[in-house]
ChimeraX commands (.cxc) that place a marker at each C-alpha (Angstrom):
marker #1 position 3.16,15.51,-31.24 radius 0.5
marker #1 position 2.83,14.31,-27.70 radius 0.5
marker #1 position 5.72,13.00,-26.26 radius 0.5
marker #1 position 5.48,9.00,-25.80 radius 0.5
marker #1 position 5.40,8.31,-21.95 radius 0.5
marker #1 position 8.50,7.31,-20.11 radius 0.5
marker #1 position 8.62,3.56,-19.28 radius 0.5
marker #1 position 7.27,2.88,-15.64 radius 0.5
marker #1 position 9.53,3.02,-12.97 radius 0.5
marker #1 position 8.46,-0.13,-10.77 radius 0.5
marker #1 position 9.43,-0.80,-7.00 radius 0.5
marker #1 position 10.07,-4.61,-6.21 radius 0.5
marker #1 position 9.42,-5.65,-2.48 radius 0.5
marker #1 position 12.96,-6.53,-0.97 radius 0.5
marker #1 position 11.34,-9.32,1.07 radius 0.5
marker #1 position 11.80,-13.23,0.81 radius 0.5
marker #1 position 8.21,-14.25,-0.55 radius 0.5
marker #1 position 7.99,-17.38,-2.49 radius 0.5
marker #1 position 8.52,-17.47,-6.21 radius 0.5
marker #1 position 4.47,-17.53,-7.13 radius 0.5
marker #1 position 4.33,-14.23,-5.55 radius 0.5
marker #1 position 4.69,-11.03,-7.30 radius 0.5
marker #1 position 4.59,-7.75,-5.79 radius 0.5
marker #1 position 5.24,-3.90,-6.96 radius 0.5
marker #1 position 4.85,-0.21,-6.15 radius 0.5
marker #1 position 4.43,2.22,-8.82 radius 0.5
marker #1 position 6.28,5.49,-8.67 radius 0.5
marker #1 position 4.69,8.80,-10.31 radius 0.5
marker #1 position 6.91,7.76,-13.59 radius 0.5
marker #1 position 5.42,6.33,-16.97 radius 0.5
marker #1 position 2.07,7.85,-17.29 radius 0.5
marker #1 position 0.08,10.29,-19.37 radius 0.5
marker #1 position -1.70,12.51,-16.64 radius 0.5
marker #1 position -0.65,16.26,-16.59 radius 0.5
marker #1 position -0.47,18.79,-14.20 radius 0.5
marker #1 position -0.56,18.37,-10.46 radius 0.5
marker #1 position -1.11,14.15,-11.33 radius 0.5
marker #1 position 1.93,14.01,-13.73 radius 0.5
marker #1 position 2.59,11.34,-14.62 radius 0.5
marker #1 position 1.31,7.88,-13.64 radius 0.5
marker #1 position -1.64,8.58,-11.59 radius 0.5
marker #1 position -3.70,5.64,-10.42 radius 0.5
marker #1 position -6.61,7.27,-8.62 radius 0.5
marker #1 position -10.02,7.63,-10.19 radius 0.5
marker #1 position -11.10,10.63,-7.19 radius 0.5
marker #1 position -8.40,12.71,-7.55 radius 0.5
marker #1 position -9.95,15.10,-10.21 radius 0.5
marker #1 position -7.72,13.81,-13.19 radius 0.5
marker #1 position -8.97,13.34,-16.52 radius 0.5
marker #1 position -10.77,9.89,-16.28 radius 0.5
marker #1 position -9.38,8.91,-19.74 radius 0.5
marker #1 position -5.86,9.48,-18.67 radius 0.5
marker #1 position -6.17,6.97,-15.73 radius 0.5
marker #1 position -7.67,4.58,-17.24 radius 0.5
marker #1 position -4.79,4.71,-19.58 radius 0.5
marker #1 position -2.35,4.94,-16.92 radius 0.5
marker #1 position -4.09,1.40,-15.62 radius 0.5
marker #1 position -3.85,-0.03,-18.72 radius 0.5
marker #1 position -0.36,0.40,-18.91 radius 0.5
marker #1 position 0.18,-0.79,-15.73 radius 0.5
marker #1 position -1.33,-3.88,-16.58 radius 0.5
marker #1 position 0.47,-4.48,-19.55 radius 0.5
marker #1 position 3.60,-3.63,-17.93 radius 0.5
marker #1 position 2.96,-6.26,-15.39 radius 0.5
marker #1 position 1.69,-8.61,-17.77 radius 0.5
marker #1 position -1.60,-9.31,-15.37 radius 0.5
marker #1 position -4.23,-11.70,-16.61 radius 0.5
marker #1 position -6.95,-9.19,-15.27 radius 0.5
marker #1 position -7.98,-5.90,-14.12 radius 0.5
marker #1 position -6.37,-5.45,-10.57 radius 0.5
marker #1 position -8.94,-5.30,-7.69 radius 0.5
marker #1 position -8.99,-1.52,-7.18 radius 0.5
marker #1 position -10.74,-0.64,-3.75 radius 0.5
marker #1 position -12.88,2.61,-2.83 radius 0.5
marker #1 position -10.72,3.39,0.16 radius 0.5
marker #1 position -12.41,5.17,3.12 radius 0.5
marker #1 position -9.80,5.16,5.88 radius 0.5
marker #1 position -11.42,1.91,7.69 radius 0.5
marker #1 position -11.06,-1.43,8.65 radius 0.5
marker #1 position -13.16,-3.20,5.96 radius 0.5
marker #1 position -11.31,-6.19,4.47 radius 0.5
marker #1 position -12.40,-7.35,0.79 radius 0.5
marker #1 position -12.51,-10.70,-0.11 radius 0.5
marker #1 position -11.16,-11.28,-4.05 radius 0.5
marker #1 position -13.71,-14.37,-4.53 radius 0.5
marker #1 position -16.93,-12.63,-2.49 radius 0.5
marker #1 position -16.53,-8.92,-3.09 radius 0.5
marker #1 position -18.33,-6.65,-5.96 radius 0.5
marker #1 position -15.48,-4.34,-7.15 radius 0.5
marker #1 position -14.68,-1.81,-6.82 radius 0.5
marker #1 position -15.38,-2.87,-3.14 radius 0.5
marker #1 position -15.46,0.14,-0.35 radius 0.5
marker #1 position -12.96,-1.20,1.98 radius 0.5
marker #1 position -9.41,-0.61,2.97 radius 0.5
marker #1 position -7.46,-4.01,2.82 radius 0.5
marker #1 position -8.36,-6.96,0.14 radius 0.5
marker #1 position -7.27,-10.49,0.72 radius 0.5
marker #1 position -6.90,-13.35,-1.84 radius 0.5
marker #1 position -6.42,-17.05,-2.72 radius 0.5
marker #1 position -6.44,-17.61,-6.17 radius 0.5
marker #1 position -3.85,-17.00,-9.10 radius 0.5
marker #1 position -4.52,-14.00,-11.34 radius 0.5
marker #1 position -6.14,-11.97,-8.35 radius 0.5
marker #1 position -4.17,-8.72,-8.18 radius 0.5
marker #1 position -4.67,-6.89,-4.71 radius 0.5
marker #1 position -4.16,-3.61,-4.97 radius 0.5
marker #1 position -4.36,0.01,-2.67 radius 0.5
marker #1 position -3.37,3.57,-3.61 radius 0.5
marker #1 position -1.86,5.98,-1.60 radius 0.5
marker #1 position 0.08,9.23,-1.56 radius 0.5
marker #1 position 1.62,9.10,1.86 radius 0.5
marker #1 position -0.42,6.72,4.27 radius 0.5
marker #1 position 1.25,3.13,4.46 radius 0.5
marker #1 position 0.26,0.35,1.73 radius 0.5
marker #1 position 1.39,-2.79,3.27 radius 0.5
marker #1 position 1.34,-6.04,1.41 radius 0.5
marker #1 position 1.28,-9.82,2.98 radius 0.5
marker #1 position 1.93,-13.20,1.92 radius 0.5
marker #1 position 2.08,-16.59,3.61 radius 0.5
marker #1 position 5.30,-18.62,3.59 radius 0.5
marker #1 position 3.52,-21.34,1.23 radius 0.5
marker #1 position 2.79,-18.42,-1.49 radius 0.5
marker #1 position -1.31,-19.44,-1.31 radius 0.5
marker #1 position -2.37,-16.33,0.41 radius 0.5
marker #1 position -1.76,-12.65,0.00 radius 0.5
marker #1 position -3.20,-9.31,0.81 radius 0.5
marker #1 position -2.69,-5.61,0.41 radius 0.5
marker #1 position -4.19,-2.65,2.95 radius 0.5
marker #1 position -4.14,0.98,3.19 radius 0.5
marker #1 position -3.45,2.17,6.60 radius 0.5
marker #1 position -2.84,6.04,7.56 radius 0.5
marker #1 position -3.17,7.20,11.00 radius 0.5
marker #1 position -6.75,6.48,11.20 radius 0.5
marker #1 position -7.13,3.21,9.89 radius 0.5
marker #1 position -3.83,2.13,12.21 radius 0.5
marker #1 position -5.76,3.31,15.15 radius 0.5
marker #1 position -8.79,1.47,14.25 radius 0.5
marker #1 position -6.83,-1.56,13.28 radius 0.5
marker #1 position -7.07,-1.89,9.95 radius 0.5
marker #1 position -3.78,-4.47,10.11 radius 0.5
marker #1 position -5.20,-6.53,12.76 radius 0.5
marker #1 position -8.19,-7.14,10.54 radius 0.5
marker #1 position -6.18,-8.01,7.45 radius 0.5
marker #1 position -4.43,-10.67,9.70 radius 0.5
marker #1 position -7.47,-12.11,10.99 radius 0.5
marker #1 position -8.77,-12.53,7.09 radius 0.5
marker #1 position -5.47,-14.08,6.19 radius 0.5
marker #1 position -5.49,-16.75,9.19 radius 0.5
marker #1 position -9.47,-17.44,9.20 radius 0.5
marker #1 position -8.71,-20.66,7.95 radius 0.5
marker #1 position -6.46,-21.84,10.60 radius 0.5
marker #1 position -2.86,-21.02,9.39 radius 0.5
marker #1 position -1.28,-19.22,12.18 radius 0.5
marker #1 position 0.09,-15.66,11.90 radius 0.5
marker #1 position 3.74,-16.70,12.07 radius 0.5
marker #1 position 3.44,-18.18,8.57 radius 0.5
marker #1 position 2.95,-14.56,7.46 radius 0.5
marker #1 position 5.08,-11.77,6.58 radius 0.5
marker #1 position 4.45,-8.30,5.23 radius 0.5
marker #1 position 6.31,-5.60,3.13 radius 0.5
marker #1 position 5.76,-1.62,3.73 radius 0.5
marker #1 position 5.79,0.01,0.73 radius 0.5
marker #1 position 6.52,4.05,0.38 radius 0.5
marker #1 position 4.85,6.46,2.49 radius 0.5
marker #1 position 5.57,9.54,4.48 radius 0.5
marker #1 position 8.48,9.14,6.96 radius 0.5
marker #1 position 8.57,10.64,10.57 radius 0.5
marker #1 position 10.83,13.60,9.29 radius 0.5
marker #1 position 7.99,14.79,6.99 radius 0.5
marker #1 position 4.92,13.98,9.24 radius 0.5
marker #1 position 3.97,16.40,11.60 radius 0.5
marker #1 position 0.68,15.82,13.74 radius 0.5
marker #1 position -1.28,17.61,16.76 radius 0.5
marker #1 position -2.14,16.28,20.00 radius 0.5
marker #1 position -5.50,15.10,18.92 radius 0.5
marker #1 position -3.73,12.06,16.66 radius 0.5
marker #1 position -0.95,11.21,19.34 radius 0.5
marker #1 position -4.36,10.84,21.93 radius 0.5
marker #1 position -6.01,8.71,19.13 radius 0.5
marker #1 position -3.63,6.46,18.67 radius 0.5
marker #1 position -2.25,6.12,22.45 radius 0.5
marker #1 position -5.85,5.68,23.43 radius 0.5
marker #1 position -5.45,2.40,21.82 radius 0.5
marker #1 position -2.06,1.72,22.02 radius 0.5
marker #1 position -0.28,3.58,25.08 radius 0.5
marker #1 position 3.02,2.00,24.55 radius 0.5
marker #1 position 3.23,3.80,21.03 radius 0.5
marker #1 position 4.58,6.92,22.38 radius 0.5
marker #1 position 7.82,5.84,21.30 radius 0.5
marker #1 position 6.45,6.33,17.86 radius 0.5
marker #1 position 6.14,10.18,18.52 radius 0.5
marker #1 position 8.68,13.09,18.76 radius 0.5
marker #1 position 8.07,16.37,20.29 radius 0.5
marker #1 position 9.11,19.46,18.02 radius 0.5
marker #1 position 9.93,23.22,18.19 radius 0.5
marker #1 position 6.42,23.89,17.34 radius 0.5
marker #1 position 4.41,22.30,20.62 radius 0.5
marker #1 position 3.47,19.37,17.53 radius 0.5
marker #1 position 4.78,15.55,17.20 radius 0.5
marker #1 position 6.51,13.71,14.41 radius 0.5
marker #1 position 4.90,10.74,14.17 radius 0.5
marker #1 position 6.39,7.15,12.52 radius 0.5
marker #1 position 3.68,5.51,11.01 radius 0.5
marker #1 position 5.83,2.59,9.80 radius 0.5
marker #1 position 7.12,2.08,13.86 radius 0.5
marker #1 position 3.16,1.99,14.70 radius 0.5
marker #1 position 2.58,-0.73,11.80 radius 0.5
marker #1 position 5.57,-2.70,12.93 radius 0.5
marker #1 position 4.14,-2.78,16.64 radius 0.5
marker #1 position 0.52,-3.62,15.41 radius 0.5
marker #1 position 1.98,-6.35,13.44 radius 0.5
marker #1 position 4.10,-7.93,16.13 radius 0.5
marker #1 position 1.40,-7.54,18.59 radius 0.5
marker #1 position -1.05,-10.08,16.31 radius 0.5
marker #1 position 1.78,-12.55,15.48 radius 0.5
marker #1 position 3.88,-11.07,12.31 radius 0.5
marker #1 position 6.84,-10.25,12.96 radius 0.5
marker #1 position 8.51,-10.59,9.87 radius 0.5
marker #1 position 7.91,-6.79,8.51 radius 0.5
marker #1 position 10.36,-5.84,5.81 radius 0.5
marker #1 position 10.19,-2.31,3.69 radius 0.5
marker #1 position 9.50,1.10,5.18 radius 0.5
marker #1 position 12.24,2.89,4.08 radius 0.5
marker #1 position 11.05,4.92,0.94 radius 0.5
marker #1 position 9.70,8.32,2.02 radius 0.5
marker #1 position 6.65,9.67,-0.28 radius 0.5
marker #1 position 7.09,13.47,0.90 radius 0.5
marker #1 position 10.99,13.87,0.41 radius 0.5
marker #1 position 11.14,12.20,-2.98 radius 0.5
marker #1 position 9.11,14.80,-5.19 radius 0.5
marker #1 position 10.63,13.52,-8.38 radius 0.5
marker #1 position 9.58,9.85,-7.77 radius 0.5
marker #1 position 6.39,9.97,-5.20 radius 0.5
marker #1 position 3.00,11.64,-5.08 radius 0.5
marker #1 position 2.87,13.06,-1.78 radius 0.5
marker #1 position -0.45,14.38,-0.44 radius 0.5
marker #1 position 1.17,16.14,2.67 radius 0.5
marker #1 position 3.69,18.03,0.55 radius 0.5
marker #1 position 1.31,18.83,-2.52 radius 0.5
marker #1 position -2.40,18.97,-1.15 radius 0.5
marker #1 position -4.45,17.50,-4.65 radius 0.5
marker #1 position -2.28,15.03,-6.38 radius 0.5
marker #1 position -2.09,11.48,-7.78 radius 0.5
marker #1 position -1.72,8.18,-6.27 radius 0.5
marker #1 position 0.45,5.60,-6.32 radius 0.5
marker #1 position -0.44,1.84,-6.49 radius 0.5
marker #1 position 1.03,-1.37,-4.27 radius 0.5
marker #1 position -0.16,-4.60,-5.77 radius 0.5
marker #1 position 0.30,-8.31,-5.18 radius 0.5
marker #1 position -0.63,-11.33,-7.24 radius 0.5
marker #1 position -0.16,-15.12,-7.15 radius 0.5
marker #1 position 1.47,-16.10,-10.82 radius 0.5
marker #1 position 0.82,-19.66,-11.62 radius 0.5
marker #1 position 3.58,-18.93,-14.05 radius 0.5
marker #1 position 6.44,-17.50,-11.87 radius 0.5
marker #1 position 8.88,-20.21,-12.33 radius 0.5
marker #1 position 9.06,-18.81,-15.68 radius 0.5
marker #1 position 9.71,-15.31,-14.90 radius 0.5
marker #1 position 13.30,-13.72,-13.90 radius 0.5
marker #1 position 13.97,-13.59,-10.18 radius 0.5
marker #1 position 12.62,-10.86,-8.29 radius 0.5
marker #1 position 9.91,-10.42,-10.60 radius 0.5
marker link #1:1,2 radius 0.2
marker link #1:2,3 radius 0.2
marker link #1:3,4 radius 0.2
marker link #1:4,5 radius 0.2
marker link #1:5,6 radius 0.2
marker link #1:6,7 radius 0.2
marker link #1:7,8 radius 0.2
marker link #1:8,9 radius 0.2
marker link #1:9,10 radius 0.2
marker link #1:10,11 radius 0.2
marker link #1:11,12 radius 0.2
marker link #1:12,13 radius 0.2
marker link #1:13,14 radius 0.2
marker link #1:14,15 radius 0.2
marker link #1:15,16 radius 0.2
marker link #1:16,17 radius 0.2
marker link #1:17,18 radius 0.2
marker link #1:18,19 radius 0.2
marker link #1:19,20 radius 0.2
marker link #1:20,21 radius 0.2
marker link #1:21,22 radius 0.2
marker link #1:22,23 radius 0.2
marker link #1:23,24 radius 0.2
marker link #1:24,25 radius 0.2
marker link #1:25,26 radius 0.2
marker link #1:26,27 radius 0.2
marker link #1:27,28 radius 0.2
marker link #1:28,29 radius 0.2
marker link #1:29,30 radius 0.2
marker link #1:30,31 radius 0.2
marker link #1:31,32 radius 0.2
marker link #1:32,33 radius 0.2
marker link #1:33,34 radius 0.2
marker link #1:34,35 radius 0.2
marker link #1:35,36 radius 0.2
marker link #1:36,37 radius 0.2
marker link #1:37,38 radius 0.2
marker link #1:38,39 radius 0.2
marker link #1:39,40 radius 0.2
marker link #1:40,41 radius 0.2
marker link #1:41,42 radius 0.2
marker link #1:42,43 radius 0.2
marker link #1:43,44 radius 0.2
marker link #1:44,45 radius 0.2
marker link #1:45,46 radius 0.2
marker link #1:46,47 radius 0.2
marker link #1:47,48 radius 0.2
marker link #1:48,49 radius 0.2
marker link #1:49,50 radius 0.2
marker link #1:50,51 radius 0.2
marker link #1:51,52 radius 0.2
marker link #1:52,53 radius 0.2
marker link #1:53,54 radius 0.2
marker link #1:54,55 radius 0.2
marker link #1:55,56 radius 0.2
marker link #1:56,57 radius 0.2
marker link #1:57,58 radius 0.2
marker link #1:58,59 radius 0.2
marker link #1:59,60 radius 0.2
marker link #1:60,61 radius 0.2
marker link #1:61,62 radius 0.2
marker link #1:62,63 radius 0.2
marker link #1:63,64 radius 0.2
marker link #1:64,65 radius 0.2
marker link #1:65,66 radius 0.2
marker link #1:66,67 radius 0.2
marker link #1:67,68 radius 0.2
marker link #1:68,69 radius 0.2
marker link #1:69,70 radius 0.2
marker link #1:70,71 radius 0.2
marker link #1:71,72 radius 0.2
marker link #1:72,73 radius 0.2
marker link #1:73,74 radius 0.2
marker link #1:74,75 radius 0.2
marker link #1:75,76 radius 0.2
marker link #1:76,77 radius 0.2
marker link #1:77,78 radius 0.2
marker link #1:78,79 radius 0.2
marker link #1:79,80 radius 0.2
marker link #1:80,81 radius 0.2
marker link #1:81,82 radius 0.2
marker link #1:82,83 radius 0.2
marker link #1:83,84 radius 0.2
marker link #1:84,85 radius 0.2
marker link #1:85,86 radius 0.2
marker link #1:86,87 radius 0.2
marker link #1:87,88 radius 0.2
marker link #1:88,89 radius 0.2
marker link #1:89,90 radius 0.2
marker link #1:90,91 radius 0.2
marker link #1:91,92 radius 0.2
marker link #1:92,93 radius 0.2
marker link #1:93,94 radius 0.2
marker link #1:94,95 radius 0.2
marker link #1:95,96 radius 0.2
marker link #1:96,97 radius 0.2
marker link #1:97,98 radius 0.2
marker link #1:98,99 radius 0.2
marker link #1:99,100 radius 0.2
marker link #1:100,101 radius 0.2
marker link #1:101,102 radius 0.2
marker link #1:102,103 radius 0.2
marker link #1:103,104 radius 0.2
marker link #1:104,105 radius 0.2
marker link #1:105,106 radius 0.2
marker link #1:106,107 radius 0.2
marker link #1:107,108 radius 0.2
marker link #1:108,109 radius 0.2
marker link #1:109,110 radius 0.2
marker link #1:110,111 radius 0.2
marker link #1:111,112 radius 0.2
marker link #1:112,113 radius 0.2
marker link #1:113,114 radius 0.2
marker link #1:114,115 radius 0.2
marker link #1:115,116 radius 0.2
marker link #1:116,117 radius 0.2
marker link #1:117,118 radius 0.2
marker link #1:118,119 radius 0.2
marker link #1:119,120 radius 0.2
marker link #1:120,121 radius 0.2
marker link #1:121,122 radius 0.2
marker link #1:122,123 radius 0.2
marker link #1:123,124 radius 0.2
marker link #1:124,125 radius 0.2
marker link #1:125,126 radius 0.2
marker link #1:126,127 radius 0.2
marker link #1:127,128 radius 0.2
marker link #1:128,129 radius 0.2
marker link #1:129,130 radius 0.2
marker link #1:130,131 radius 0.2
marker link #1:131,132 radius 0.2
marker link #1:132,133 radius 0.2
marker link #1:133,134 radius 0.2
marker link #1:134,135 radius 0.2
marker link #1:135,136 radius 0.2
marker link #1:136,137 radius 0.2
marker link #1:137,138 radius 0.2
marker link #1:138,139 radius 0.2
marker link #1:139,140 radius 0.2
marker link #1:140,141 radius 0.2
marker link #1:141,142 radius 0.2
marker link #1:142,143 radius 0.2
marker link #1:143,144 radius 0.2
marker link #1:144,145 radius 0.2
marker link #1:145,146 radius 0.2
marker link #1:146,147 radius 0.2
marker link #1:147,148 radius 0.2
marker link #1:148,149 radius 0.2
marker link #1:149,150 radius 0.2
marker link #1:150,151 radius 0.2
marker link #1:151,152 radius 0.2
marker link #1:152,153 radius 0.2
marker link #1:153,154 radius 0.2
marker link #1:154,155 radius 0.2
marker link #1:155,156 radius 0.2
marker link #1:156,157 radius 0.2
marker link #1:157,158 radius 0.2
marker link #1:158,159 radius 0.2
marker link #1:159,160 radius 0.2
marker link #1:160,161 radius 0.2
marker link #1:161,162 radius 0.2
marker link #1:162,163 radius 0.2
marker link #1:163,164 radius 0.2
marker link #1:164,165 radius 0.2
marker link #1:165,166 radius 0.2
marker link #1:166,167 radius 0.2
marker link #1:167,168 radius 0.2
marker link #1:168,169 radius 0.2
marker link #1:169,170 radius 0.2
marker link #1:170,171 radius 0.2
marker link #1:171,172 radius 0.2
marker link #1:172,173 radius 0.2
marker link #1:173,174 radius 0.2
marker link #1:174,175 radius 0.2
marker link #1:175,176 radius 0.2
marker link #1:176,177 radius 0.2
marker link #1:177,178 radius 0.2
marker link #1:178,179 radius 0.2
marker link #1:179,180 radius 0.2
marker link #1:180,181 radius 0.2
marker link #1:181,182 radius 0.2
marker link #1:182,183 radius 0.2
marker link #1:183,184 radius 0.2
marker link #1:184,185 radius 0.2
marker link #1:185,186 radius 0.2
marker link #1:186,187 radius 0.2
marker link #1:187,188 radius 0.2
marker link #1:188,189 radius 0.2
marker link #1:189,190 radius 0.2
marker link #1:190,191 radius 0.2
marker link #1:191,192 radius 0.2
marker link #1:192,193 radius 0.2
marker link #1:193,194 radius 0.2
marker link #1:194,195 radius 0.2
marker link #1:195,196 radius 0.2
marker link #1:196,197 radius 0.2
marker link #1:197,198 radius 0.2
marker link #1:198,199 radius 0.2
marker link #1:199,200 radius 0.2
marker link #1:200,201 radius 0.2
marker link #1:201,202 radius 0.2
marker link #1:202,203 radius 0.2
marker link #1:203,204 radius 0.2
marker link #1:204,205 radius 0.2
marker link #1:205,206 radius 0.2
marker link #1:206,207 radius 0.2
marker link #1:207,208 radius 0.2
marker link #1:208,209 radius 0.2
marker link #1:209,210 radius 0.2
marker link #1:210,211 radius 0.2
marker link #1:211,212 radius 0.2
marker link #1:212,213 radius 0.2
marker link #1:213,214 radius 0.2
marker link #1:214,215 radius 0.2
marker link #1:215,216 radius 0.2
marker link #1:216,217 radius 0.2
marker link #1:217,218 radius 0.2
marker link #1:218,219 radius 0.2
marker link #1:219,220 radius 0.2
marker link #1:220,221 radius 0.2
marker link #1:221,222 radius 0.2
marker link #1:222,223 radius 0.2
marker link #1:223,224 radius 0.2
marker link #1:224,225 radius 0.2
marker link #1:225,226 radius 0.2
marker link #1:226,227 radius 0.2
marker link #1:227,228 radius 0.2
marker link #1:228,229 radius 0.2
marker link #1:229,230 radius 0.2
marker link #1:230,231 radius 0.2
marker link #1:231,232 radius 0.2
marker link #1:232,233 radius 0.2
marker link #1:233,234 radius 0.2
marker link #1:234,235 radius 0.2
marker link #1:235,236 radius 0.2
marker link #1:236,237 radius 0.2
marker link #1:237,238 radius 0.2
marker link #1:238,239 radius 0.2
marker link #1:239,240 radius 0.2
marker link #1:240,241 radius 0.2
marker link #1:241,242 radius 0.2
marker link #1:242,243 radius 0.2
marker link #1:243,244 radius 0.2
marker link #1:244,245 radius 0.2
marker link #1:245,246 radius 0.2
marker link #1:246,247 radius 0.2
marker link #1:247,248 radius 0.2
marker link #1:248,249 radius 0.2
marker link #1:249,250 radius 0.2
marker link #1:250,251 radius 0.2
marker link #1:251,252 radius 0.2
marker link #1:252,253 radius 0.2
marker link #1:253,254 radius 0.2
marker link #1:254,255 radius 0.2
marker link #1:255,256 radius 0.2
marker link #1:256,257 radius 0.2
marker link #1:257,258 radius 0.2
marker link #1:258,259 radius 0.2
marker link #1:259,260 radius 0.2
marker link #1:260,261 radius 0.2
marker link #1:261,262 radius 0.2
view
């Protein structure tokens, strides 16, 4: 008889979001996938058994008591931002914004930055997927622009960076450094030369710089490394083909009936 999956190991952001905002990051624990995708793989595009992925997504929705399926994206390392009220899902985009309760914005990662956003009033939320290509192209700036398009100032927003690869584990070549410095010359401080003639890149530092530049100075998280914790996280840089974590956010009309931090 197959062993029952372990309970989901969910990370709750440490940020001062309003009570109506619920946010979580998954780990690899709590699902039914096997092999390189064990156990809570939520990505449909990585070669895992589709039935296992669907069961994992069902487990996630059930654990979070979501009223509807999260709004999954087809991520392409670009800058498109999907609108939860207008897009057809799964939308081809690397960020998503929502304004209504029950709409769960979600991104999948296995080293790239998952970045969540909300405003102080708890009426606007977003999730963005940002690797070095997305950061260089401006996916975070595009997400902020979508959140403030109705006139709300960026200063009313806060962001949280979920599990991602850290600088000590992320070696890149000169071409990556050149691509980022071409759009942000002062980002040189996010690169550290190593003994192999290459560079260690701090994606979190780049994200903080880019967000501050568009008026979002309150950025939390960024302290969980996917590559250095194989028991807890998938990491494409560490393992090659692997599963995907999810980082998601929603507005919950019943938040006042939930425990603090949920």
